[in-house]
N, C-alpha and C positions, 0 to 999 in steps of 0.2 A: 584447454581452459585451465586456469590456475585454481588451486584449492583456496578456500577461504576459511576464516576462523570466526567462531562466536564466543564471546566472553561470558562465562557463567560466574556465579558467586556462591559462597558457602558460609555456613556458620562456623568459621574456623576458630573463633575465640571461645574456647570451652574450658571449663574447670578440669582439674586433674581427675582422672578416673579413680574411684575408690577401690577398684579391683587391681591389686598390686601385680597381677599376672598380665594385665593388659598393656601396661607401659613400664618402661624402666623408671627408676626413681629420678634419673637425670631428665628424662623426657617430660615426666610429670612436673618436675620443678621448673623446667624451661617454659612449659605451657602456662603455668601459673604466672610466672614473671612476664611472659609475652602478653597475656591477657590483661595484666595490671597496666603495662605500658600503653596498651591499646585504649583502655578505658580513660586514662588521664590525657590522651591525645599526644603522646610523645613520638608517634610515627609520622606526624605531619611534615617534618623536615626530611630532606633527602637522606641524611645520615640515619634518622630514625626508621625510615622505610627499609634501608639496607639492613639495619639490625633485625627488623621483623623478618626479612627474607632469610637472614642467617638462622633464625630460630625455626623457620618453617620451610627450609630449602627442600626437604624431602616431600612435604605436602604440595609445594608448588610443582615439583617434578612429576609427582603421581597424578596431578590434576590435568594432564594433557592427554587427550584421546582423539582418535580419528574415526569418523563414520563415513563409509563409502555409500554414495547414492547414485542411482541410475547407471552404475558401472562406469561412470566417467568423471565424477566430481567428488572430491573429498572435502568433508566439513570437519574441521578441527574444533574441538571443544576445549577451551582454555579456562580452567576453573581457578579463580582467585580465592584463597582461603580466608575470606572474611565476608560479612554480609554486604549486599548491595548498598544498604543504607550507610555502611561504614566507609564507602569509597572516599568520601571527603575527608576522612581522618588520615589518609595517606598522601604522600607527595606525588602530585600528578606527573611530574617529570620522570620520577623513578618508575611508576607504573607504566607509563608510555614506553620508556626504554625497555622495560622487561617484555612487554608485548611485542615490540619491534624485534627484539632479540629472538624470541620464540619463533616468530614468523620467518625471520631471515634464515635461521638454522634448519627449518623444515620446508623451505620453499613455498611458504604460504603467501598468496597474493595480497589479500586484504583481511583486516581484522575488524570486527564489528561488536559494538556494545548496544544494548537496548536503547532505543531513541529516548525514552523517558528519563533514563539515567544520564545520558549525554547532555540533555537540556539543563539538568540541574547541577552538573559537576564540571562542565567546561571541557569534556572529552569529545568535542565536536568532530575531530578528524576520524574518530572511530564509530561515528553514528551509523545506525542501521538504515537510516532514511536514504534511499537511492532514487535516481531519476525514474527508474522503472515504476516505482510506486506512484509517482505523480502522473506518469503517462498511461498507466493501466486503465484508468477510468474511461478515457476516450478509446483506448485500444479495444476494450471489451464491449464497446457499444452494441455491436450486433448480437452478442450473447446476452446482454442486458435486455434488449428488446425481445429476444426469444423468451426469456424468463417472464417478462411482464405481459407480453401479448400472445406469442405463439402458443405457449403452454396453457393459455386461456381459451384456445380455439379461435384466435383472431389472426388474420393474415397481415403481416407487416407491410406487404406490398400495397395493401388497400388503405393504409393509414394516411390521414391528412397531416403532414409533417411541416412544421414551421421552425426555421432556425433563426435565432436572433444573433447577429454577428457581433463580435467584439472589436477591439482595435487592430488585431492582427488578421489581415485577410487570408494569410496562408493557413492559419488555424481553421478558418471557415472551409477552405478548399480541402484540407485534410479530413475534416469531419464528413464532408459530402462524399469524398472518395471512399471512406470507411463504410458509409451507409449504402453506397451505390449498388453493390451486388444484390441487395435484398429489397430495394424500393423502386417505385416507378416514377414518383413525382415528389418534389420538395419545393417549398417556397422560402425565400430569404426575406426577412422583414427589414426593409430598408428603403428610404426614399431616394437614396443615391445609387441608382441602377448602374451608372457608368463606372462606379468604383469597383464593381464586381464583374462587369460584363465580360472582360477579356478572360479572366481566370475561369469563370463558370462556363463560358461557351466552349472552351477547350475540353472540359470534363464532359459536357453534354455531347459534343461531337464524337468523342472517343468511346463513351459508354452507352449513348442513347437515352440517358436519363433526362427526363423533362424537368427543367429548373426554371422557376419563376422568381422575379424580384418585385416586391410590392411594398408601397408605403402605407397601405390601408390596414394598419395593424389591428384596429378595432374589429374589423370584419374577420380578419384571419384568426385572431385569438378566440372569437366566438365559435368558430367551426373546427378548430384544430383538435385532433386526437392526441398529438404529441408536440410539445414545444421544447426545443433544445436551446438552452440559453448559454451563449458564449460572452454576452455583454455584461454590463454592470447591474442589470436587473431593473433599472429605472423604467425602461420602456414597458416591461411586463407589469410592473407595479402600478403603472398609471392606467392600464387597460383592464376592462372587464373580461375575465377568462371563463370559457365554458367549464362548468363544474366537473365534466367528465374528462377534461384534458389532463394528461400526465406531463409533468414538467421535469426534464432532466437538466440540472443546473451545474455547469462546469465552472462557474465563477464562485466568488466568495459567498457562502451561504447567508452571511449577515446582511448582504446587500439586496437580497431578494425578499420582497415583502408581498405576500399573497393574502388577499382578503378572504378568499373562499376556502373550501376544504379540499382543494386539489391534492392529488398525490405528487409530492415533490421528492425527487431523488438527488441528493447532494453528494453521494458517494456510494461505492460498492464494496461489499465485504466478500472475501473468498478464502479458501484454505487449501492446503496440500492434502493428498490422500492420507487416511488414518495410518497406513503402514509406514509412510515416510515420517509422519509426526512421531510415531512410536519409536522408529529407529533413532531419531534425534534425541529422544528422551524427555522425561517429565520436566526437567529443569529448563529446557529450551522453551517448552510450552508455557511454563510459568513466567518466564521473563520476556519472551518475544510473542507478540500477538500472532494469530494464525495468518493474517494478511502480511505481516512483517516478514515472517519466515518464508512465505511463498514468494514475495518480492525478491528476497535475497537469493533464493535458489534460481529463479528465472533470470535475474540480472547477471549472475555469475555464469550460468549456462550460455547465455547469449553474449557475454562479454561487455554488457552495457553497464559499466560501473561509474561512469562520469557523465556530466551533462552532454547531451547531444540534441540536435534539432529534431523535434518530433515531426514525423510525416506519416503518410499512409503506409509506406514500406516498413517503417519501424513498428507502427501499430500492428501490422500483419505478423511481423516476427514475434512480438510479445504475445499476441493472441494464439498463434500456432504453438508456441512454447508452453503457454498456459494449458493447452489441451494435451500436449505430449507429457507434461508433468502430472497429468491427472487431476489438475486443480478443478475446483467447482465453486460457483457463486453460491454463497450461503445467505445473503441478505443485502440490505441497502441502508444507507444513512439518510434520514429524511429531515424535515423541518424540526421535528420534536424528538430526535434521537433515532434509535434503531427501527428499521422497518423489516419485519420478518417476511421471509419468502412466502409463507403460508397465507399472509394477509393480502398480498397483491393480486394473485391470479383470480381469486373469487371476486374481489372488488371490481377489477377491470372487466371480468366476464359479465357481471351483472349490469355494468354500464353499457357494454358493447361499444361499437364505434359510433362517433357522432353522426355518421351518415348511415347507420344501421347496416354496415357492410360486413356482417359476420360470415364466417365460412359456413357454407351449407353442409 
């Protein structure tokens, strides 16, 4: 697996030190001149950025370090000697060429900037948002159910599970396969039984999982312990849902309208072990979210850096690597923001299963 790099930033525009022993007069003078040019925006041109690099060449060079993780992957930290907020004051072509040159000279495969910076500055090709991040929510579904139900003393195999399909049948089959090892029965909410019959019958015959397809959504939603939404949310929004039902929503949150106080999970939060985060350093934690850093490590360890078709095999790879890296789920994203882990188990345990099928 190839090494990868994370871009960091620094407050490199500083006034000359009053301590004459700290810097030579020439360095202090060049620092003042460089800071002045920065403040008036003269580094925006390609020539201007080259001039800044000339003044700060040693700082650029000293800002490159490598961290070894898991004995198999190297994370290079490339520090740019100016604040993240000042990235727009420099020529994007020059900065891109500089990062490409550093990576090429050191055999670094990919270079990433924090997603929130790329969105604002147009450095999209360096974005830290990778396919693994989008696939991890579905991949970690068995672990999510453990956190919500098993840790509350409830048996996942006893859950009354309803899945609302979306436009992609293969997505439905993938989610069923991911769930299959831990459940006994699942119902698909659809009036078009023929559309899913072939794909679902193969899964059922191979695994022994009991799979039903029904269009009686009102009855299903009144009894469901868990509703997994792959669709646009319209079907769920139109029906009355049992107050005890937990809804895991894989579609856009804004499309799901719930009238009651159901627990809705729109996303999952997780992190690397504290030792790995400490090895990467404070500046990485400051610029990259904990989930963002975990996604980058998992993606590069698995070699999934570009778009690929998500299936149960890919989901299993991500889930297994998640465990090998020592990652842990820390919370969820709900309808009204963050849902803390401590809030869910107690709530679910008080409710119990809709069929009162709690573990004895």
